[in-house]
LOLOPA-375976 format. One record per residue: x, y, z of N, C-alpha, C in turn; residue in one letter. Coordinates in steps of 0.05 Angstrom, whole numbers, padded with zeros to 5 digits, always signed. Last residue first. Example, Ala and Ser with C-alpha at 12.3 -4.5 7.8 and 13.67 -1.06 7.14 Angstrom:
<sites>
+00257-00045+00142+00273-00021+00143+00258+00001+00157S +00264-00114+00156+00246-00090+00156+00264-00066+00156A 
</sites>
This chain:
<sites>
+00681+00358+00021+00682+00374+00046+00710+00388+00050Q +00641+00362-00039+00664+00359-00026+00670+00373+00001A +00575+00352-00031+00592+00366-00043+00618+00361-00024L +00527+00303-00053+00543+00311-00028+00564+00329-00040L +00472+00321-00085+00497+00309-00086+00513+00319-00064V +00404+00313-00059+00427+00330-00068+00449+00312-00065R +00375+00274-00029+00364+00278-00056+00391+00292-00069V +00374+00214+00013+00387+00242+00003+00375+00246-00026C +00353+00168+00033+00331+00190+00027+00344+00217+00014P +00399+00136+00032+00378+00128+00016+00360+00155+00013K +00440+00150+00070+00443+00157+00040+00419+00156+00027E +00425+00127+00115+00424+00155+00116+00424+00163+00089I +00430+00072+00103+00403+00079+00111+00402+00110+00109I +00486+00071+00094+00466+00065+00076+00441+00071+00078Q +00508+00089+00146+00511+00106+00124+00492+00096+00099T +00491+00084+00203+00487+00065+00182+00486+00084+00156N +00531+00105+00261+00512+00110+00238+00511+00087+00213S +00573+00091+00294+00544+00079+00302+00523+00084+00278A +00613+00116+00273+00614+00085+00272+00585+00075+00279A +00600+00170+00283+00601+00160+00258+00603+00131+00254K +00601+00168+00339+00578+00176+00324+00577+00165+00294M +00655+00159+00348+00636+00136+00357+00608+00140+00341A +00677+00203+00326+00684+00180+00314+00664+00155+00321Q +00657+00239+00367+00651+00243+00336+00660+00218+00322L +00682+00215+00413+00653+00219+00409+00648+00222+00380I +00741+00227+00399+00725+00198+00404+00698+00198+00401G +00739+00282+00399+00749+00264+00374+00736+00237+00377I +00729+00296+00450+00713+00304+00424+00714+00285+00401A +00771+00276+00476+00744+00264+00482+00726+00269+00457S +00814+00304+00454+00815+00276+00446+00787+00263+00456N +00795+00355+00472+00799+00352+00443+00796+00320+00440I +00801+00350+00530+00775+00356+00516+00774+00349+00487N +00858+00339+00532+00835+00316+00540+00809+00323+00529A +00878+00386+00518+00880+00365+00503+00863+00343+00507G +00824+00433+00533+00852+00419+00543+00853+00399+00518T +00796+00502+00522+00799+00471+00516+00825+00461+00527L +00756+00551+00543+00785+00539+00542+00784+00511+00543I +00702+00579+00503+00713+00561+00525+00741+00552+00520S +00698+00649+00488+00699+00620+00475+00712+00602+00499V +00695+00699+00495+00676+00682+00507+00675+00651+00501G +00736+00727+00474+00710+00727+00456+00690+00711+00467E +00774+00718+00512+00764+00745+00511+00736+00749+00492N +00793+00668+00495+00779+00668+00519+00763+00698+00520V +00824+00659+00450+00796+00665+00445+00780+00669+00472R +00877+00642+00448+00872+00666+00457+00843+00680+00450N +00890+00588+00444+00881+00604+00418+00874+00629+00423D +00921+00542+00471+00921+00572+00473+00914+00581+00446T +00895+00489+00504+00900+00494+00476+00898+00530+00479V +00931+00461+00561+00910+00481+00552+00919+00488+00517V +00938+00400+00592+00950+00419+00575+00928+00436+00562E +00916+00355+00616+00902+00380+00622+00917+00406+00609T +00917+00307+00562+00922+00317+00588+00910+00341+00596T +00934+00276+00516+00906+00272+00531+00912+00280+00561N +00963+00318+00472+00965+00300+00494+00939+00298+00508P +00962+00340+00409+00942+00341+00432+00946+00319+00452F +01000+00326+00372+01000+00356+00378+00978+00361+00405S +00987+00279+00355+01009+00279+00371+01012+00310+00383S +00948+00285+00313+00939+00277+00342+00962+00279+00360N +00969+00300+00268+00962+00321+00286+00954+00312+00310L +00979+00253+00238+01005+00261+00260+00994+00286+00274G +00937+00235+00209+00961+00240+00196+00983+00250+00214S +00893+00234+00245+00909+00208+00243+00937+00213+00224N +00869+00280+00232+00878+00273+00259+00901+00252+00260W +00858+00275+00182+00874+00296+00187+00888+00292+00212L +00823+00235+00184+00842+00228+00164+00869+00251+00174T +00782+00258+00216+00797+00232+00224+00824+00229+00210T +00761+00296+00181+00777+00302+00204+00793+00279+00215M +00738+00263+00141+00759+00281+00132+00778+00289+00159A +00699+00238+00173+00720+00224+00157+00743+00239+00151D +00672+00284+00188+00684+00266+00210+00705+00251+00194I +00651+00296+00141+00667+00316+00151+00684+00299+00174R +00616+00255+00128+00638+00259+00112+00661+00277+00125A +00579+00260+00171+00594+00235+00170+00622+00239+00152C +00558+00311+00157+00571+00306+00183+00591+00281+00181I +00529+00292+00109+00553+00310+00108+00569+00311+00131A +00494+00257+00131+00517+00249+00110+00535+00264+00108R +00464+00292+00159+00478+00272+00175+00501+00260+00158A +00440+00323+00121+00460+00336+00143+00476+00314+00154E +00409+00286+00094+00432+00302+00083+00451+00311+00099E +00373+00270+00138+00392+00253+00126+00417+00264+00112C +00346+00323+00144+00362+00311+00162+00386+00292+00154L +00320+00326+00091+00341+00344+00098+00361+00335+00122P +00288+00276+00095+00308+00279+00072+00329+00300+00082R +00257+00284+00142+00273+00261+00138+00297+00269+00118I +00231+00341+00135+00249+00328+00158+00267+00308+00153Q +00205+00348+00086+00214+00371+00101+00232+00366+00128E +00197+00299+00066+00210+00321+00048+00220+00340+00063N +00167+00272+00108+00190+00263+00093+00210+00283+00078V +00128+00309+00118+00143+00304+00135+00171+00292+00125F +00100+00311+00069+00112+00333+00076+00133+00327+00096R +00078+00255+00071+00097+00263+00049+00113+00288+00055I +00044+00265+00118+00067+00245+00118+00087+00251+00097A +00006+00300+00095+00022+00311+00117+00050+00286+00120E -00014+00272+00049+00002+00295+00046+00020+00306+00072P -00011+00202+00044-00020+00226+00064-00002+00249+00059N +00007+00159+00019-00003+00181+00003-00013+00207+00019T +00041+00102+00013+00036+00125+00032+00030+00151+00016I +00011+00043-00018+00028+00067-00018+00023+00085+00005A +00018-00022+00000+00000+00001-00002+00018+00024+00001M 
</sites>
């Protein structure tokens, strides 16, 4: 039986498809970030309380430590690993642009 309810179709087109496109783009960005991280940049961030000194505290930006960065990387990679890219890509309409 076909799904023809206009509200259901609008839900797919306004919620599911756009969110899946965003999720696909995030997964691609996580892949690119992981490649950069694993290229040796990870050695710049010891998993300690050493502070990232980007001089942005005056802008109201939070101070990050090497441990914060390592934790964020781990969470992002876990999110990517938990996603089923075949399911996420199926509803996508637009071409994924290079990240």
